[in-house]
C-alpha positions as CSV (number, residue, x, y, z in Angstrom):
1,M,-0.1,-0.1,-0.1
2,E,1.4,3.5,-0.8
3,Q,2.8,5.1,2.2
4,Q,0.6,8.2,2.1
5,K,-2.5,6.4,2.0
6,V,-1.2,4.3,5.0
7,K,-0.4,7.7,6.7
8,N,-3.9,9.0,6.0
9,I,-5.8,5.9,7.2
10,I,-3.9,6.0,10.4
11,E,-4.6,9.5,11.0
12,S,-8.3,8.9,10.5
13,L,-8.3,5.9,12.8
14,L,-6.5,7.8,15.6
15,L,-9.0,10.9,15.2
16,A,-12.1,8.7,15.2
17,A,-11.0,6.3,18.2
18,D,-11.9,7.0,21.7
19,K,-8.9,5.3,23.3
20,P,-5.2,4.9,22.6
21,L,-4.5,2.4,19.6
22,E,-1.7,0.0,20.1
23,V,0.5,-0.7,17.0
24,K,-0.4,-4.4,16.9
25,F,-4.2,-3.2,16.8
26,I,-3.7,-0.8,14.0
27,E,-1.7,-3.6,12.1
28,A,-4.6,-6.0,12.6
29,L,-7.1,-3.5,11.1
30,F,-5.1,-3.9,7.7
31,E,-5.4,-7.7,7.7
32,I,-8.1,-8.1,5.1
33,D,-6.3,-5.8,2.6
34,Q,-4.2,-7.7,-0.1
35,D,-1.6,-5.0,0.0
36,R,-1.6,-4.4,3.6
37,P,1.2,-2.4,5.2
38,G,3.9,-4.1,7.2
39,R,5.0,-2.9,10.8
40,D,7.8,-0.7,9.3
41,Q,5.4,1.2,7.2
42,I,3.0,1.8,10.1
43,M,5.7,2.9,12.3
44,Q,7.0,5.2,9.6
45,A,3.5,6.6,9.2
46,L,3.3,7.3,12.9
47,Q,6.5,9.0,13.1
48,S,5.5,11.2,10.1
49,L,2.3,12.2,11.8
50,T,4.1,12.9,15.0
51,E,6.3,15.5,13.0
52,D,3.3,16.9,11.2
53,Y,1.5,17.9,14.5
54,Q,4.5,19.3,16.3
55,N,3.4,22.9,16.0
56,R,-0.4,22.4,15.9
57,G,-3.0,22.5,18.5
58,I,-3.3,18.8,18.8
59,R,-0.4,16.3,18.9
60,L,0.1,12.6,18.4
61,H,1.3,11.2,21.7
62,E,2.4,7.7,22.8
63,V,1.2,6.6,26.2
64,A,1.1,3.2,27.9
65,S,-1.9,1.8,26.0
66,G,-0.7,3.0,22.7
67,Y,-1.0,6.3,20.5
68,R,-3.7,8.8,20.5
69,M,-4.4,12.3,19.3
70,Q,-4.8,14.9,22.1
71,V,-5.0,18.6,22.6
72,V,-1.8,20.3,23.4
73,E,-1.9,21.3,27.2
74,D,-1.3,24.9,26.6
75,Y,-4.7,25.2,24.8
76,A,-6.7,22.9,27.4
77,P,-8.3,25.9,29.2
78,W,-10.0,27.0,26.1
79,V,-11.1,23.4,25.0
80,A,-12.5,23.0,28.6
81,R,-14.9,25.9,28.0
82,L,-16.8,23.6,25.6
83,W,-18.3,21.9,28.6
84,D,-20.2,23.4,31.4
85,E,-19.4,20.5,33.8
86,K,-16.3,21.4,35.9
87,P,-13.6,18.9,36.2
88,Q,-13.5,16.7,39.3
89,R,-11.2,17.9,42.2
90,Y,-9.5,15.6,44.5
91,S,-8.5,15.8,48.1
92,R,-4.9,16.2,49.4
93,A,-5.2,12.8,51.0
94,L,-6.0,11.2,47.9
95,L,-3.2,12.7,46.1
96,E,-0.8,11.8,48.9
97,T,-2.0,8.0,48.7
98,L,-1.9,8.0,44.8
99,V,1.8,9.3,45.0
100,L,2.8,6.6,47.5
101,I,1.3,4.0,45.4
102,A,3.0,5.1,42.2
103,Y,6.5,5.4,43.7
104,R,6.3,2.6,46.3
105,Q,4.4,-0.1,44.6
106,P,3.4,-2.8,45.3
107,I,2.2,-1.3,48.7
108,T,-0.5,-2.1,51.2
109,R,-3.0,0.1,52.8
110,G,-1.1,-0.5,56.2
111,E,2.1,0.7,54.8
112,I,0.5,3.6,53.4
113,E,-1.1,4.6,56.7
114,E,2.4,4.0,58.3
115,I,3.9,6.5,55.9
116,R,1.2,9.1,56.1
117,G,0.7,8.7,59.9
118,V,-3.0,8.6,59.6
119,S,-5.7,6.2,58.5
120,V,-6.4,5.7,54.9
121,S,-10.2,6.6,54.1
122,T,-12.1,3.7,52.4
123,Q,-13.4,6.3,50.1
124,T,-9.9,7.2,49.0
125,T,-9.1,3.7,48.0
126,K,-12.5,3.4,46.5
127,T,-12.3,6.4,44.4
128,L,-8.7,5.4,43.1
129,L,-10.0,2.0,42.3
130,E,-13.3,3.5,40.5
131,R,-11.1,5.8,38.4
132,D,-9.0,2.7,37.4
133,W,-5.9,4.5,38.6
134,I,-4.9,1.7,40.9
135,R,-5.6,-2.1,41.1
136,V,-4.9,-5.1,43.5
137,L,-1.5,-6.7,42.3
138,G,-1.8,-9.4,44.8
139,H,-1.8,-10.0,48.6
140,K,1.1,-9.9,50.9
141,D,2.2,-13.1,52.6
142,V,1.7,-11.8,56.1
143,P,-1.1,-12.3,58.6
144,G,-4.3,-11.0,57.3
145,K,-3.1,-11.3,53.6
146,P,-3.5,-7.5,53.0
147,A,-3.9,-6.4,49.5
148,M,-1.1,-4.9,47.4
149,Y,-1.9,-2.0,45.3
150,G,-0.2,-0.8,42.1
151,T,-0.9,1.8,39.4
152,T,-2.5,0.8,36.0
153,R,-2.3,1.6,32.5
154,T,-5.1,4.1,32.8
155,F,-3.1,5.9,35.3
156,L,-0.2,6.2,32.9
157,D,-2.4,7.3,30.1
158,Y,-4.1,10.0,32.1
159,F,-0.8,11.5,33.1
160,N,0.5,11.0,29.6
161,L,3.2,8.6,30.6
162,K,4.3,5.6,28.7
163,T,5.9,3.8,31.5
164,L,6.6,4.6,35.3
165,D,10.2,5.5,34.3
166,E,8.7,8.7,32.9
167,L,7.5,9.9,36.5
168,P,9.5,12.8,37.8
169,A,12.3,12.3,40.0
170,L,11.5,12.4,43.6
171,S,13.7,15.4,44.1
172,E,11.6,17.2,41.4
173,I,8.4,16.9,43.5
174,K,7.7,20.0,45.6
175,D,4.1,20.8,45.2
176,L,1.5,18.3,43.9
177,D,-0.6,21.1,42.8
178,K,1.9,22.6,40.5
179,L,3.0,18.8,39.4
180,Y,-0.7,17.9,38.1
181,P,-2.6,21.1,38.4
182,E,-5.8,19.3,37.0
183,L,-5.8,17.3,40.2
184,A,-5.5,20.2,42.6
185,L,-8.0,21.3,45.1
186,D,-9.9,24.4,44.2
187,S,-8.8,27.1,46.3
188,H,-12.3,28.1,47.2
189,L,-13.3,24.6,48.3
190,A,-10.0,23.4,49.5
191,A,-10.6,24.1,53.3
192,E,-14.2,22.4,53.1
193,Q,-12.9,19.4,51.1
194,V,-9.8,18.7,53.2
195,A,-11.7,19.0,56.4
196,A,-14.1,16.5,55.3
197,V,-11.8,13.9,53.9
198,E,-9.4,14.2,56.7
199,A,-12.2,13.8,59.3
200,D,-12.9,10.5,57.6
201,D,-9.0,9.8,58.0
202,Q,-9.3,10.6,61.8
203,V,-6.9,13.5,62.0
204,P,-7.6,17.3,62.4
205,A,-8.1,19.3,59.1
206,R,-5.0,21.2,58.2
207,A,-5.1,24.8,57.2
208,E,-4.7,25.7,53.6
209,G,-1.3,27.1,54.2
210,D,-0.1,23.8,55.7
211,V,-0.7,21.7,52.4
212,D,2.7,22.4,50.8
213,A,4.5,21.2,54.0
214,V,2.3,18.0,53.9
215,A,3.1,17.4,50.0
216,Q,6.9,17.7,50.9
217,D,6.6,15.3,53.8
218,V,5.0,12.7,51.3
219,V,7.7,12.9,48.8
220,E,10.8,12.7,51.1
221,T,12.9,9.9,50.0
222,R,13.1,8.3,53.6
223,M,9.2,7.9,53.4
224,I,8.8,6.7,49.8
225,G,12.1,4.7,49.0
226,S,14.3,4.8,46.1
227,E,13.2,5.3,42.6
228,D,14.8,1.8,41.8
229,E,11.9,0.3,43.8
230,M,9.5,1.4,41.1
231,V,7.6,-1.4,39.2
232,D,6.8,-1.1,35.4
233,T,3.1,-1.0,35.4
234,V,2.9,-2.1,31.7
235,T,5.0,-5.4,32.6
236,V,2.9,-6.2,35.6
237,A,-0.4,-5.7,33.5
238,N,1.0,-8.2,31.1
């Protein structure tokens, strides 16, 4: 098949798809064509499309689940105005829990509680599981057989990551709100939401001015462990 046609077909597929497409899936879509392209042609088309969209409002990006077209982050505020619904905001407790799971997986709820110094709310783990950002990897061989949690491909996709190796170094994480602003607490709702969640965590609510210190505590190397302990979620999922 002529290369430009292959490129145009793949571009159409990516624009129409509602999820990332793996190369092997794209390859399978050509199976019934007599002059179907090979893997090299498909990869060449993807590379060419990546270059074509470098200076556009959308780009071709590879994440854990494959390739997808997505809006360039700089233009996201304008695109968000297309919808009346505001993005969901998450509590500081949830963000701290997610960071610990991402950097220390596999990790149990008890280990998270030991690090944070407070109980982990059932709602916190329920929300992370419902979002498909974490999953149970197995059970630790200790009394009670507690579940061990790890991140998922959906987590990697959401944060535009191909593997956990692309997570920022621990030394680079100073403020969770600046790291992933789309997950930050709304400044007008922060006090109310933090108080509600932390009441469930059995600890007094912190003032807004204290949250940066909490974020710093969570990412200290002595609490989270070395980056060498990270597990490649893609490998685990397979």
